[in-house]
C-alpha positions, 0 to 999 in steps of 0.5 A: 762086963763082970757086972753084966754077968753077975746081974744076970745069974742073981736075976736068974736064980730068983726066977728059977726059984719063982718058976719051980714053985709055981710050977710045983703047985699049978701044973695040973692034969688038965694043963700045966697051968704053972708052965702056962702062968709062968710063960705069961707072966715073963712075956708080959714082964719082958715086953713091959721091961724092955718097953721102959727102956731102963739102963743095960745093968737093970734090963739084964737083972729083969728081962733076961735074968729074972724073967728069962729063968722064969720062962720055961721054952724046954718045958713047954715043947716037953709038955706039947710034945707029951700030949701029941706023943699021947694022942691028945692032939687037940690039947696039944694043939690048943695048949700051943695056940694059947700059950703062944697067942698070949704070950705074943699079946702079953709081951706087946700090952707090956711093952705098950705101957 
C-alpha cells in the first residue's frame, strides 16, 4: 500500500510541475490555452493509460499521479466563472463546451488506441 502512495505522489509531483509550466507559458487573454491544453492532454493520456490495462502501480503513477495533477478542474471552474462574472457569457459557454467536448473525445480516442 505504501508503494501506491509513493507512485501517486511522485507522479503527482511531475504532473503539477508540467501543469505549472504549460499554464504559465500559454495562458493568454483570449482563452486560457494552457489550461485547455493540459486538460486535453490529460484526458487523452488517462484514456490511453486505462485502455492499456497496465499493472496497478503504473496506472496509479501515470493516470492518478501524473495525469491527475496535470489536469485541473479547479482552475477550469475559476476561469469559466471569471468569464461569466465579467459578462462574457458566450466566451464562458464556448470555453466550457470546448473543454468538456475535447476532454471526452480525447479520452475516448486514447482509450481506443
